mmCIF entry with sequence, helices, sheets and N, C-alpha, C, O atoms, coordinates in Angstrom:
data_MODEL
# 
_entry.id   MODEL 
# 
_entity.id                         1 
_entity.type                       polymer 
_entity.pdbx_number_of_molecules   1 
# 
_entity_poly.entity_id                      1 
_entity_poly.type                           'polypeptide(L)' 
_entity_poly.nstd_linkage                   no 
_entity_poly.nstd_monomer                   no 
_entity_poly.pdbx_seq_one_letter_code       
;(UNK)(UNK)(UNK)(UNK)(UNK)(UNK)(UNK)(UNK)(UNK)(UNK)(UNK)(UNK)(UNK)(UNK)(UNK)(UNK)
(UNK)(UNK)(UNK)(UNK)(UNK)(UNK)(UNK)(UNK)(UNK)(UNK)(UNK)(UNK)(UNK)(UNK)(UNK)(UNK)
(UNK)(UNK)(UNK)(UNK)(UNK)(UNK)(UNK)(UNK)(UNK)(UNK)(UNK)(UNK)(UNK)(UNK)(UNK)(UNK)
(UNK)(UNK)(UNK)(UNK)(UNK)(UNK)(UNK)
;
_entity_poly.pdbx_seq_one_letter_code_can   XXXXXXXXXXXXXXXXXXXXXXXXXXXXXXXXXXXXXXXXXXXXXXXXXXXXXXX 
_entity_poly.pdbx_strand_id                 A 
# 
loop_
_entity_poly_seq.entity_id 
_entity_poly_seq.num 
_entity_poly_seq.mon_id 
_entity_poly_seq.hetero 
1 1  UNK n 
1 2  UNK n 
1 3  UNK n 
1 4  UNK n 
1 5  UNK n 
1 6  UNK n 
1 7  UNK n 
1 8  UNK n 
1 9  UNK n 
1 10 UNK n 
1 11 UNK n 
1 12 UNK n 
1 13 UNK n 
1 14 UNK n 
1 15 UNK n 
1 16 UNK n 
1 17 UNK n 
1 18 UNK n 
1 19 UNK n 
1 20 UNK n 
1 21 UNK n 
1 22 UNK n 
1 23 UNK n 
1 24 UNK n 
1 25 UNK n 
1 26 UNK n 
1 27 UNK n 
1 28 UNK n 
1 29 UNK n 
1 30 UNK n 
1 31 UNK n 
1 32 UNK n 
1 33 UNK n 
1 34 UNK n 
1 35 UNK n 
1 36 UNK n 
1 37 UNK n 
1 38 UNK n 
1 39 UNK n 
1 40 UNK n 
1 41 UNK n 
1 42 UNK n 
1 43 UNK n 
1 44 UNK n 
1 45 UNK n 
1 46 UNK n 
1 47 UNK n 
1 48 UNK n 
1 49 UNK n 
1 50 UNK n 
1 51 UNK n 
1 52 UNK n 
1 53 UNK n 
1 54 UNK n 
1 55 UNK n 
# 
_struct_asym.id          A 
_struct_asym.entity_id   1 
# 
loop_
_struct_conf.conf_type_id 
_struct_conf.id 
_struct_conf.pdbx_PDB_helix_id 
_struct_conf.beg_label_comp_id 
_struct_conf.beg_label_asym_id 
_struct_conf.beg_label_seq_id 
_struct_conf.pdbx_beg_PDB_ins_code 
_struct_conf.end_label_comp_id 
_struct_conf.end_label_asym_id 
_struct_conf.end_label_seq_id 
_struct_conf.pdbx_end_PDB_ins_code 
_struct_conf.beg_auth_comp_id 
_struct_conf.beg_auth_asym_id 
_struct_conf.beg_auth_seq_id 
_struct_conf.end_auth_comp_id 
_struct_conf.end_auth_asym_id 
_struct_conf.end_auth_seq_id 
_struct_conf.pdbx_PDB_helix_class 
_struct_conf.details 
_struct_conf.pdbx_PDB_helix_length 
HELX_P HELX_P1 AA1 UNK A 2  ? UNK A 4  ? UNK A 2  UNK A 4  5 ? 3  
HELX_P HELX_P2 AA2 UNK A 6  ? UNK A 19 ? UNK A 6  UNK A 19 1 ? 14 
HELX_P HELX_P3 AA3 UNK A 20 ? UNK A 24 ? UNK A 20 UNK A 24 3 ? 5  
HELX_P HELX_P4 AA4 UNK A 25 ? UNK A 29 ? UNK A 25 UNK A 29 1 ? 5  
# 
_struct_conf_type.id          HELX_P 
_struct_conf_type.criteria    ? 
_struct_conf_type.reference   ? 
# 
loop_
_atom_site.group_PDB 
_atom_site.id 
_atom_site.type_symbol 
_atom_site.label_atom_id 
_atom_site.label_alt_id 
_atom_site.label_comp_id 
_atom_site.label_asym_id 
_atom_site.label_entity_id 
_atom_site.label_seq_id 
_atom_site.pdbx_PDB_ins_code 
_atom_site.Cartn_x 
_atom_site.Cartn_y 
_atom_site.Cartn_z 
_atom_site.occupancy 
_atom_site.B_iso_or_equiv 
_atom_site.pdbx_formal_charge 
_atom_site.auth_seq_id 
_atom_site.auth_comp_id 
_atom_site.auth_asym_id 
_atom_site.auth_atom_id 
_atom_site.pdbx_PDB_model_num 
ATOM 1   N N  . UNK A 1 1  ? 0.847   -1.185 0.000  1.00 0.00 ? 1  UNK A N  1 
ATOM 2   C CA . UNK A 1 1  ? 0.000   0.000  0.000  1.00 0.00 ? 1  UNK A CA 1 
ATOM 3   C C  . UNK A 1 1  ? 0.889   1.245  0.000  1.00 0.00 ? 1  UNK A C  1 
ATOM 4   O O  . UNK A 1 1  ? 1.544   1.525  1.004  1.00 0.00 ? 1  UNK A O  1 
ATOM 5   N N  . UNK A 1 2  ? 0.925   1.984  -1.086 1.00 0.00 ? 2  UNK A N  1 
ATOM 6   C CA . UNK A 1 2  ? 1.847   3.124  -1.180 1.00 0.00 ? 2  UNK A CA 1 
ATOM 7   C C  . UNK A 1 2  ? 1.441   4.297  -0.290 1.00 0.00 ? 2  UNK A C  1 
ATOM 8   O O  . UNK A 1 2  ? 2.270   5.164  -0.012 1.00 0.00 ? 2  UNK A O  1 
ATOM 9   N N  . UNK A 1 3  ? 0.193   4.346  0.160  1.00 0.00 ? 3  UNK A N  1 
ATOM 10  C CA . UNK A 1 3  ? -0.224  5.470  1.007  1.00 0.00 ? 3  UNK A CA 1 
ATOM 11  C C  . UNK A 1 3  ? 0.483   5.451  2.359  1.00 0.00 ? 3  UNK A C  1 
ATOM 12  O O  . UNK A 1 3  ? 0.620   6.495  2.997  1.00 0.00 ? 3  UNK A O  1 
ATOM 13  N N  . UNK A 1 4  ? 0.930   4.289  2.802  1.00 0.00 ? 4  UNK A N  1 
ATOM 14  C CA . UNK A 1 4  ? 1.563   4.186  4.111  1.00 0.00 ? 4  UNK A CA 1 
ATOM 15  C C  . UNK A 1 4  ? 3.058   4.440  4.063  1.00 0.00 ? 4  UNK A C  1 
ATOM 16  O O  . UNK A 1 4  ? 3.713   4.424  5.106  1.00 0.00 ? 4  UNK A O  1 
ATOM 17  N N  . UNK A 1 5  ? 3.614   4.674  2.888  1.00 0.00 ? 5  UNK A N  1 
ATOM 18  C CA . UNK A 1 5  ? 5.043   4.963  2.766  1.00 0.00 ? 5  UNK A CA 1 
ATOM 19  C C  . UNK A 1 5  ? 5.255   6.444  3.103  1.00 0.00 ? 5  UNK A C  1 
ATOM 20  O O  . UNK A 1 5  ? 4.851   7.302  2.318  1.00 0.00 ? 5  UNK A O  1 
ATOM 21  N N  . UNK A 1 6  ? 5.884   6.777  4.259  1.00 0.00 ? 6  UNK A N  1 
ATOM 22  C CA . UNK A 1 6  ? 5.993   8.181  4.667  1.00 0.00 ? 6  UNK A CA 1 
ATOM 23  C C  . UNK A 1 6  ? 7.094   8.959  3.957  1.00 0.00 ? 6  UNK A C  1 
ATOM 24  O O  . UNK A 1 6  ? 7.169   10.177 4.120  1.00 0.00 ? 6  UNK A O  1 
ATOM 25  N N  . UNK A 1 7  ? 7.936   8.316  3.191  1.00 0.00 ? 7  UNK A N  1 
ATOM 26  C CA . UNK A 1 7  ? 9.090   9.003  2.615  1.00 0.00 ? 7  UNK A CA 1 
ATOM 27  C C  . UNK A 1 7  ? 8.703   10.194 1.729  1.00 0.00 ? 7  UNK A C  1 
ATOM 28  O O  . UNK A 1 7  ? 9.192   11.293 1.991  1.00 0.00 ? 7  UNK A O  1 
ATOM 29  N N  . UNK A 1 8  ? 7.865   10.052 0.706  1.00 0.00 ? 8  UNK A N  1 
ATOM 30  C CA . UNK A 1 8  ? 7.599   11.238 -0.115 1.00 0.00 ? 8  UNK A CA 1 
ATOM 31  C C  . UNK A 1 8  ? 6.746   12.275 0.609  1.00 0.00 ? 8  UNK A C  1 
ATOM 32  O O  . UNK A 1 8  ? 6.934   13.474 0.403  1.00 0.00 ? 8  UNK A O  1 
ATOM 33  N N  . UNK A 1 9  ? 5.820   11.842 1.445  1.00 0.00 ? 9  UNK A N  1 
ATOM 34  C CA . UNK A 1 9  ? 4.940   12.806 2.109  1.00 0.00 ? 9  UNK A CA 1 
ATOM 35  C C  . UNK A 1 9  ? 5.673   13.583 3.180  1.00 0.00 ? 9  UNK A C  1 
ATOM 36  O O  . UNK A 1 9  ? 5.395   14.763 3.396  1.00 0.00 ? 9  UNK A O  1 
ATOM 37  N N  . UNK A 1 10 ? 6.600   12.938 3.847  1.00 0.00 ? 10 UNK A N  1 
ATOM 38  C CA . UNK A 1 10 ? 7.390   13.649 4.860  1.00 0.00 ? 10 UNK A CA 1 
ATOM 39  C C  . UNK A 1 10 ? 8.268   14.716 4.202  1.00 0.00 ? 10 UNK A C  1 
ATOM 40  O O  . UNK A 1 10 ? 8.404   15.821 4.727  1.00 0.00 ? 10 UNK A O  1 
ATOM 41  N N  . UNK A 1 11 ? 8.849   14.392 3.078  1.00 0.00 ? 11 UNK A N  1 
ATOM 42  C CA . UNK A 1 11 ? 9.679   15.378 2.370  1.00 0.00 ? 11 UNK A CA 1 
ATOM 43  C C  . UNK A 1 11 ? 8.832   16.554 1.894  1.00 0.00 ? 11 UNK A C  1 
ATOM 44  O O  . UNK A 1 11 ? 9.263   17.703 1.991  1.00 0.00 ? 11 UNK A O  1 
ATOM 45  N N  . UNK A 1 12 ? 7.642   16.284 1.387  1.00 0.00 ? 12 UNK A N  1 
ATOM 46  C CA . UNK A 1 12 ? 6.749   17.365 0.943  1.00 0.00 ? 12 UNK A CA 1 
ATOM 47  C C  . UNK A 1 12 ? 6.341   18.229 2.128  1.00 0.00 ? 12 UNK A C  1 
ATOM 48  O O  . UNK A 1 12 ? 6.311   19.455 2.025  1.00 0.00 ? 12 UNK A O  1 
ATOM 49  N N  . UNK A 1 13 ? 6.029   17.597 3.242  1.00 0.00 ? 13 UNK A N  1 
ATOM 50  C CA . UNK A 1 13 ? 5.631   18.321 4.447  1.00 0.00 ? 13 UNK A CA 1 
ATOM 51  C C  . UNK A 1 13 ? 6.760   19.234 4.943  1.00 0.00 ? 13 UNK A C  1 
ATOM 52  O O  . UNK A 1 13 ? 6.526   20.408 5.232  1.00 0.00 ? 13 UNK A O  1 
ATOM 53  N N  . UNK A 1 14 ? 7.965   18.704 5.038  1.00 0.00 ? 14 UNK A N  1 
ATOM 54  C CA . UNK A 1 14 ? 9.100   19.489 5.530  1.00 0.00 ? 14 UNK A CA 1 
ATOM 55  C C  . UNK A 1 14 ? 9.442   20.619 4.564  1.00 0.00 ? 14 UNK A C  1 
ATOM 56  O O  . UNK A 1 14 ? 9.733   21.734 4.996  1.00 0.00 ? 14 UNK A O  1 
ATOM 57  N N  . UNK A 1 15 ? 9.410   20.348 3.280  1.00 0.00 ? 15 UNK A N  1 
ATOM 58  C CA . UNK A 1 15 ? 9.725   21.380 2.298  1.00 0.00 ? 15 UNK A CA 1 
ATOM 59  C C  . UNK A 1 15 ? 8.676   22.489 2.293  1.00 0.00 ? 15 UNK A C  1 
ATOM 60  O O  . UNK A 1 15 ? 9.021   23.664 2.165  1.00 0.00 ? 15 UNK A O  1 
ATOM 61  N N  . UNK A 1 16 ? 7.411   22.132 2.432  1.00 0.00 ? 16 UNK A N  1 
ATOM 62  C CA . UNK A 1 16 ? 6.365   23.158 2.452  1.00 0.00 ? 16 UNK A CA 1 
ATOM 63  C C  . UNK A 1 16 ? 6.478   24.032 3.695  1.00 0.00 ? 16 UNK A C  1 
ATOM 64  O O  . UNK A 1 16 ? 6.260   25.241 3.615  1.00 0.00 ? 16 UNK A O  1 
ATOM 65  N N  . UNK A 1 17 ? 6.819   23.439 4.857  1.00 0.00 ? 17 UNK A N  1 
ATOM 66  C CA . UNK A 1 17 ? 7.009   24.243 6.049  1.00 0.00 ? 17 UNK A CA 1 
ATOM 67  C C  . UNK A 1 17 ? 8.263   25.107 5.932  1.00 0.00 ? 17 UNK A C  1 
ATOM 68  O O  . UNK A 1 17 ? 8.289   26.225 6.447  1.00 0.00 ? 17 UNK A O  1 
ATOM 69  N N  . UNK A 1 18 ? 9.280   24.619 5.277  1.00 0.00 ? 18 UNK A N  1 
ATOM 70  C CA . UNK A 1 18 ? 10.473  25.427 5.052  1.00 0.00 ? 18 UNK A CA 1 
ATOM 71  C C  . UNK A 1 18 ? 10.124  26.673 4.236  1.00 0.00 ? 18 UNK A C  1 
ATOM 72  O O  . UNK A 1 18 ? 10.583  27.773 4.546  1.00 0.00 ? 18 UNK A O  1 
ATOM 73  N N  . UNK A 1 19 ? 9.319   26.497 3.204  1.00 0.00 ? 19 UNK A N  1 
ATOM 74  C CA . UNK A 1 19 ? 8.883   27.640 2.397  1.00 0.00 ? 19 UNK A CA 1 
ATOM 75  C C  . UNK A 1 19 ? 8.032   28.586 3.221  1.00 0.00 ? 19 UNK A C  1 
ATOM 76  O O  . UNK A 1 19 ? 8.214   29.802 3.164  1.00 0.00 ? 19 UNK A O  1 
ATOM 77  N N  . UNK A 1 20 ? 7.105   28.033 3.986  1.00 0.00 ? 20 UNK A N  1 
ATOM 78  C CA . UNK A 1 20 ? 6.202   28.877 4.784  1.00 0.00 ? 20 UNK A CA 1 
ATOM 79  C C  . UNK A 1 20 ? 6.969   29.714 5.808  1.00 0.00 ? 20 UNK A C  1 
ATOM 80  O O  . UNK A 1 20 ? 6.620   30.870 6.046  1.00 0.00 ? 20 UNK A O  1 
ATOM 81  N N  . UNK A 1 21 ? 7.999   29.146 6.410  1.00 0.00 ? 21 UNK A N  1 
ATOM 82  C CA . UNK A 1 21 ? 8.697   29.838 7.490  1.00 0.00 ? 21 UNK A CA 1 
ATOM 83  C C  . UNK A 1 21 ? 9.853   30.706 7.034  1.00 0.00 ? 21 UNK A C  1 
ATOM 84  O O  . UNK A 1 21 ? 10.351  31.507 7.825  1.00 0.00 ? 21 UNK A O  1 
ATOM 85  N N  . UNK A 1 22 ? 10.305  30.581 5.789  1.00 0.00 ? 22 UNK A N  1 
ATOM 86  C CA . UNK A 1 22 ? 11.444  31.380 5.353  1.00 0.00 ? 22 UNK A CA 1 
ATOM 87  C C  . UNK A 1 22 ? 11.107  32.404 4.280  1.00 0.00 ? 22 UNK A C  1 
ATOM 88  O O  . UNK A 1 22 ? 11.702  33.481 4.258  1.00 0.00 ? 22 UNK A O  1 
ATOM 89  N N  . UNK A 1 23 ? 10.187  32.102 3.407  1.00 0.00 ? 23 UNK A N  1 
ATOM 90  C CA . UNK A 1 23 ? 9.909   32.998 2.287  1.00 0.00 ? 23 UNK A CA 1 
ATOM 91  C C  . UNK A 1 23 ? 8.707   33.895 2.540  1.00 0.00 ? 23 UNK A C  1 
ATOM 92  O O  . UNK A 1 23 ? 8.751   35.087 2.236  1.00 0.00 ? 23 UNK A O  1 
ATOM 93  N N  . UNK A 1 24 ? 7.657   33.352 3.081  1.00 0.00 ? 24 UNK A N  1 
ATOM 94  C CA . UNK A 1 24 ? 6.413   34.112 3.204  1.00 0.00 ? 24 UNK A CA 1 
ATOM 95  C C  . UNK A 1 24 ? 6.452   35.189 4.296  1.00 0.00 ? 24 UNK A C  1 
ATOM 96  O O  . UNK A 1 24 ? 5.974   36.292 4.031  1.00 0.00 ? 24 UNK A O  1 
ATOM 97  N N  . UNK A 1 25 ? 6.991   34.950 5.522  1.00 0.00 ? 25 UNK A N  1 
ATOM 98  C CA . UNK A 1 25 ? 6.963   36.010 6.547  1.00 0.00 ? 25 UNK A CA 1 
ATOM 99  C C  . UNK A 1 25 ? 7.630   37.321 6.147  1.00 0.00 ? 25 UNK A C  1 
ATOM 100 O O  . UNK A 1 25 ? 7.059   38.373 6.435  1.00 0.00 ? 25 UNK A O  1 
ATOM 101 N N  . UNK A 1 26 ? 8.800   37.338 5.502  1.00 0.00 ? 26 UNK A N  1 
ATOM 102 C CA . UNK A 1 26 ? 9.348   38.643 5.100  1.00 0.00 ? 26 UNK A CA 1 
ATOM 103 C C  . UNK A 1 26 ? 8.445   39.379 4.103  1.00 0.00 ? 26 UNK A C  1 
ATOM 104 O O  . UNK A 1 26 ? 8.366   40.607 4.127  1.00 0.00 ? 26 UNK A O  1 
ATOM 105 N N  . UNK A 1 27 ? 7.772   38.637 3.239  1.00 0.00 ? 27 UNK A N  1 
ATOM 106 C CA . UNK A 1 27 ? 6.881   39.290 2.281  1.00 0.00 ? 27 UNK A CA 1 
ATOM 107 C C  . UNK A 1 27 ? 5.682   39.914 2.997  1.00 0.00 ? 27 UNK A C  1 
ATOM 108 O O  . UNK A 1 27 ? 5.234   41.000 2.631  1.00 0.00 ? 27 UNK A O  1 
ATOM 109 N N  . UNK A 1 28 ? 5.173   39.235 4.002  1.00 0.00 ? 28 UNK A N  1 
ATOM 110 C CA . UNK A 1 28 ? 4.025   39.765 4.740  1.00 0.00 ? 28 UNK A CA 1 
ATOM 111 C C  . UNK A 1 28 ? 4.445   40.949 5.602  1.00 0.00 ? 28 UNK A C  1 
ATOM 112 O O  . UNK A 1 28 ? 3.723   41.944 5.682  1.00 0.00 ? 28 UNK A O  1 
ATOM 113 N N  . UNK A 1 29 ? 5.607   40.851 6.248  1.00 0.00 ? 29 UNK A N  1 
ATOM 114 C CA . UNK A 1 29 ? 6.068   41.933 7.118  1.00 0.00 ? 29 UNK A CA 1 
ATOM 115 C C  . UNK A 1 29 ? 6.509   43.165 6.335  1.00 0.00 ? 29 UNK A C  1 
ATOM 116 O O  . UNK A 1 29 ? 6.571   44.253 6.906  1.00 0.00 ? 29 UNK A O  1 
ATOM 117 N N  . UNK A 1 30 ? 6.812   43.029 5.066  1.00 0.00 ? 30 UNK A N  1 
ATOM 118 C CA . UNK A 1 30 ? 7.233   44.170 4.255  1.00 0.00 ? 30 UNK A CA 1 
ATOM 119 C C  . UNK A 1 30 ? 6.039   44.949 3.705  1.00 0.00 ? 30 UNK A C  1 
ATOM 120 O O  . UNK A 1 30 ? 6.215   45.956 3.019  1.00 0.00 ? 30 UNK A O  1 
ATOM 121 N N  . UNK A 1 31 ? 4.842   44.490 4.002  1.00 0.00 ? 31 UNK A N  1 
ATOM 122 C CA . UNK A 1 31 ? 3.641   45.176 3.501  1.00 0.00 ? 31 UNK A CA 1 
ATOM 123 C C  . UNK A 1 31 ? 3.519   46.552 4.132  1.00 0.00 ? 31 UNK A C  1 
ATOM 124 O O  . UNK A 1 31 ? 3.691   46.700 5.342  1.00 0.00 ? 31 UNK A O  1 
ATOM 125 N N  . UNK A 1 32 ? 3.225   47.555 3.322  1.00 0.00 ? 32 UNK A N  1 
ATOM 126 C CA . UNK A 1 32 ? 3.007   48.908 3.830  1.00 0.00 ? 32 UNK A CA 1 
ATOM 127 C C  . UNK A 1 32 ? 1.609   49.361 3.454  1.00 0.00 ? 32 UNK A C  1 
ATOM 128 O O  . UNK A 1 32 ? 1.082   48.995 2.403  1.00 0.00 ? 32 UNK A O  1 
ATOM 129 N N  . UNK A 1 33 ? 1.028   50.150 4.312  1.00 0.00 ? 33 UNK A N  1 
ATOM 130 C CA . UNK A 1 33 ? -0.303  50.678 4.054  1.00 0.00 ? 33 UNK A CA 1 
ATOM 131 C C  . UNK A 1 33 ? -0.187  51.911 3.175  1.00 0.00 ? 33 UNK A C  1 
ATOM 132 O O  . UNK A 1 33 ? 0.794   52.646 3.288  1.00 0.00 ? 33 UNK A O  1 
ATOM 133 N N  . UNK A 1 34 ? -1.151  52.161 2.304  1.00 0.00 ? 34 UNK A N  1 
ATOM 134 C CA . UNK A 1 34 ? -1.042  53.301 1.405  1.00 0.00 ? 34 UNK A CA 1 
ATOM 135 C C  . UNK A 1 34 ? -1.107  54.647 2.109  1.00 0.00 ? 34 UNK A C  1 
ATOM 136 O O  . UNK A 1 34 ? -0.520  55.611 1.616  1.00 0.00 ? 34 UNK A O  1 
ATOM 137 N N  . UNK A 1 35 ? -1.792  54.753 3.234  1.00 0.00 ? 35 UNK A N  1 
ATOM 138 C CA . UNK A 1 35 ? -1.896  56.025 3.941  1.00 0.00 ? 35 UNK A CA 1 
ATOM 139 C C  . UNK A 1 35 ? -1.792  55.768 5.441  1.00 0.00 ? 35 UNK A C  1 
ATOM 140 O O  . UNK A 1 35 ? -2.432  54.861 5.974  1.00 0.00 ? 35 UNK A O  1 
ATOM 141 N N  . UNK A 1 36 ? -0.989  56.568 6.103  1.00 0.00 ? 36 UNK A N  1 
ATOM 142 C CA . UNK A 1 36 ? -0.858  56.428 7.548  1.00 0.00 ? 36 UNK A CA 1 
ATOM 143 C C  . UNK A 1 36 ? -2.096  57.010 8.217  1.00 0.00 ? 36 UNK A C  1 
ATOM 144 O O  . UNK A 1 36 ? -2.606  58.034 7.762  1.00 0.00 ? 36 UNK A O  1 
ATOM 145 N N  . UNK A 1 37 ? -2.593  56.390 9.283  1.00 0.00 ? 37 UNK A N  1 
ATOM 146 C CA . UNK A 1 37 ? -3.771  56.935 9.967  1.00 0.00 ? 37 UNK A CA 1 
ATOM 147 C C  . UNK A 1 37 ? -3.424  58.219 10.702 1.00 0.00 ? 37 UNK A C  1 
ATOM 148 O O  . UNK A 1 37 ? -2.314  58.372 11.213 1.00 0.00 ? 37 UNK A O  1 
ATOM 149 N N  . UNK A 1 38 ? -4.361  59.126 10.752 1.00 0.00 ? 38 UNK A N  1 
ATOM 150 C CA . UNK A 1 38 ? -4.145  60.394 11.443 1.00 0.00 ? 38 UNK A CA 1 
ATOM 151 C C  . UNK A 1 38 ? -4.878  60.362 12.780 1.00 0.00 ? 38 UNK A C  1 
ATOM 152 O O  . UNK A 1 38 ? -5.895  59.684 12.931 1.00 0.00 ? 38 UNK A O  1 
ATOM 153 N N  . UNK A 1 39 ? -4.351  61.098 13.737 1.00 0.00 ? 39 UNK A N  1 
ATOM 154 C CA . UNK A 1 39 ? -4.967  61.146 15.059 1.00 0.00 ? 39 UNK A CA 1 
ATOM 155 C C  . UNK A 1 39 ? -6.228  62.004 15.008 1.00 0.00 ? 39 UNK A C  1 
ATOM 156 O O  . UNK A 1 39 ? -6.278  63.024 14.320 1.00 0.00 ? 39 UNK A O  1 
ATOM 157 N N  . UNK A 1 40 ? -7.244  61.567 15.749 1.00 0.00 ? 40 UNK A N  1 
ATOM 158 C CA . UNK A 1 40 ? -8.473  62.349 15.801 1.00 0.00 ? 40 UNK A CA 1 
ATOM 159 C C  . UNK A 1 40 ? -8.305  63.490 16.787 1.00 0.00 ? 40 UNK A C  1 
ATOM 160 O O  . UNK A 1 40 ? -7.511  63.408 17.725 1.00 0.00 ? 40 UNK A O  1 
ATOM 161 N N  . UNK A 1 41 ? -9.064  64.556 16.562 1.00 0.00 ? 41 UNK A N  1 
ATOM 162 C CA . UNK A 1 41 ? -9.000  65.684 17.487 1.00 0.00 ? 41 UNK A CA 1 
ATOM 163 C C  . UNK A 1 41 ? -9.769  65.330 18.762 1.00 0.00 ? 41 UNK A C  1 
ATOM 164 O O  . UNK A 1 41 ? -10.635 64.455 18.757 1.00 0.00 ? 41 UNK A O  1 
ATOM 165 N N  . UNK A 1 42 ? -9.439  66.022 19.845 1.00 0.00 ? 42 UNK A N  1 
ATOM 166 C CA . UNK A 1 42 ? -10.068 65.738 21.133 1.00 0.00 ? 42 UNK A CA 1 
ATOM 167 C C  . UNK A 1 42 ? -11.480 66.322 21.201 1.00 0.00 ? 42 UNK A C  1 
ATOM 168 O O  . UNK A 1 42 ? -12.271 65.916 22.052 1.00 0.00 ? 42 UNK A O  1 
ATOM 169 N N  . UNK A 1 43 ? -11.801 67.255 20.331 1.00 0.00 ? 43 UNK A N  1 
ATOM 170 C CA . UNK A 1 43 ? -13.129 67.877 20.361 1.00 0.00 ? 43 UNK A CA 1 
ATOM 171 C C  . UNK A 1 43 ? -14.169 66.925 19.783 1.00 0.00 ? 43 UNK A C  1 
ATOM 172 O O  . UNK A 1 43 ? -13.923 66.236 18.793 1.00 0.00 ? 43 UNK A O  1 
ATOM 173 N N  . UNK A 1 44 ? -15.319 66.903 20.414 1.00 0.00 ? 44 UNK A N  1 
ATOM 174 C CA . UNK A 1 44 ? -16.419 66.095 19.899 1.00 0.00 ? 44 UNK A CA 1 
ATOM 175 C C  . UNK A 1 44 ? -17.088 66.858 18.753 1.00 0.00 ? 44 UNK A C  1 
ATOM 176 O O  . UNK A 1 44 ? -17.228 68.078 18.839 1.00 0.00 ? 44 UNK A O  1 
ATOM 177 N N  . UNK A 1 45 ? -17.497 66.186 17.703 1.00 0.00 ? 45 UNK A N  1 
ATOM 178 C CA . UNK A 1 45 ? -18.157 66.899 16.604 1.00 0.00 ? 45 UNK A CA 1 
ATOM 179 C C  . UNK A 1 45 ? -19.509 67.462 17.046 1.00 0.00 ? 45 UNK A C  1 
ATOM 180 O O  . UNK A 1 45 ? -20.239 66.839 17.816 1.00 0.00 ? 45 UNK A O  1 
ATOM 181 N N  . UNK A 1 46 ? -19.821 68.658 16.536 1.00 0.00 ? 46 UNK A N  1 
ATOM 182 C CA . UNK A 1 46 ? -21.081 69.309 16.897 1.00 0.00 ? 46 UNK A CA 1 
ATOM 183 C C  . UNK A 1 46 ? -22.200 68.710 16.049 1.00 0.00 ? 46 UNK A C  1 
ATOM 184 O O  . UNK A 1 46 ? -22.126 68.680 14.821 1.00 0.00 ? 46 UNK A O  1 
ATOM 185 N N  . UNK A 1 47 ? -23.225 68.239 16.730 1.00 0.00 ? 47 UNK A N  1 
ATOM 186 C CA . UNK A 1 47 ? -24.359 67.654 16.022 1.00 0.00 ? 47 UNK A CA 1 
ATOM 187 C C  . UNK A 1 47 ? -25.614 68.444 16.325 1.00 0.00 ? 47 UNK A C  1 
ATOM 188 O O  . UNK A 1 47 ? -25.771 68.978 17.423 1.00 0.00 ? 47 UNK A O  1 
ATOM 189 N N  . UNK A 1 48 ? -26.493 68.519 15.370 1.00 0.00 ? 48 UNK A N  1 
ATOM 190 C CA . UNK A 1 48 ? -27.766 69.213 15.550 1.00 0.00 ? 48 UNK A CA 1 
ATOM 191 C C  . UNK A 1 48 ? -28.823 68.207 15.997 1.00 0.00 ? 48 UNK A C  1 
ATOM 192 O O  . UNK A 1 48 ? -28.828 67.066 15.536 1.00 0.00 ? 48 UNK A O  1 
ATOM 193 N N  . UNK A 1 49 ? -29.716 68.623 16.893 1.00 0.00 ? 49 UNK A N  1 
ATOM 194 C CA . UNK A 1 49 ? -30.768 67.700 17.316 1.00 0.00 ? 49 UNK A CA 1 
ATOM 195 C C  . UNK A 1 49 ? -31.750 67.460 16.175 1.00 0.00 ? 49 UNK A C  1 
ATOM 196 O O  . UNK A 1 49 ? -31.925 68.307 15.299 1.00 0.00 ? 49 UNK A O  1 
ATOM 197 N N  . UNK A 1 50 ? -32.376 66.310 16.201 1.00 0.00 ? 50 UNK A N  1 
ATOM 198 C CA . UNK A 1 50 ? -33.319 65.945 15.167 1.00 0.00 ? 50 UNK A CA 1 
ATOM 199 C C  . UNK A 1 50 ? -34.717 66.063 15.751 1.00 0.00 ? 50 UNK A C  1 
ATOM 200 O O  . UNK A 1 50 ? -35.068 65.377 16.711 1.00 0.00 ? 50 UNK A O  1 
ATOM 201 N N  . UNK A 1 51 ? -35.517 66.960 15.145 1.00 0.00 ? 51 UNK A N  1 
ATOM 202 C CA . UNK A 1 51 ? -36.879 67.175 15.617 1.00 0.00 ? 51 UNK A CA 1 
ATOM 203 C C  . UNK A 1 51 ? -37.801 66.126 15.005 1.00 0.00 ? 51 UNK A C  1 
ATOM 204 O O  . UNK A 1 51 ? -38.001 66.085 13.792 1.00 0.00 ? 51 UNK A O  1 
ATOM 205 N N  . UNK A 1 52 ? -38.354 65.284 15.868 1.00 0.00 ? 52 UNK A N  1 
ATOM 206 C CA . UNK A 1 52 ? -39.258 64.251 15.397 1.00 0.00 ? 52 UNK A CA 1 
ATOM 207 C C  . UNK A 1 52 ? -40.645 64.860 15.147 1.00 0.00 ? 52 UNK A C  1 
ATOM 208 O O  . UNK A 1 52 ? -41.111 65.704 15.914 1.00 0.00 ? 52 UNK A O  1 
ATOM 209 N N  . UNK A 1 53 ? -41.264 64.439 14.114 1.00 0.00 ? 53 UNK A N  1 
ATOM 210 C CA . UNK A 1 53 ? -42.620 64.910 13.791 1.00 0.00 ? 53 UNK A CA 1 
ATOM 211 C C  . UNK A 1 53 ? -43.609 63.843 14.243 1.00 0.00 ? 53 UNK A C  1 
ATOM 212 O O  . UNK A 1 53 ? -44.003 62.976 13.462 1.00 0.00 ? 53 UNK A O  1 
ATOM 213 N N  . UNK A 1 54 ? -44.003 63.914 15.500 1.00 0.00 ? 54 UNK A N  1 
ATOM 214 C CA . UNK A 1 54 ? -44.945 62.937 16.030 1.00 0.00 ? 54 UNK A CA 1 
ATOM 215 C C  . UNK A 1 54 ? -46.357 63.496 15.914 1.00 0.00 ? 54 UNK A C  1 
ATOM 216 O O  . UNK A 1 54 ? -46.578 64.654 16.270 1.00 0.00 ? 54 UNK A O  1 
ATOM 217 N N  . UNK A 1 55 ? -47.318 62.715 15.430 1.00 0.00 ? 55 UNK A N  1 
ATOM 218 C CA . UNK A 1 55 ? -48.694 63.233 15.294 1.00 0.00 ? 55 UNK A CA 1 
ATOM 219 C C  . UNK A 1 55 ? -49.417 63.334 16.625 1.00 0.00 ? 55 UNK A C  1 
ATOM 220 O O  . UNK A 1 55 ? -50.575 63.750 16.668 1.00 0.00 ? 55 UNK A O  1 
# 
């Protein structure tokens, strides 16, 4: 039964984890956002009350 032979699957498993741990993290960590977030002002925005028209 070839499914029980661990030799090729173990090599695929180790090689895939090698790729995941060495190549992908620098690519993800090098990501930059297009715009830096700005700090909000401490003042609360002025809102107008809404007059409900109740019959």
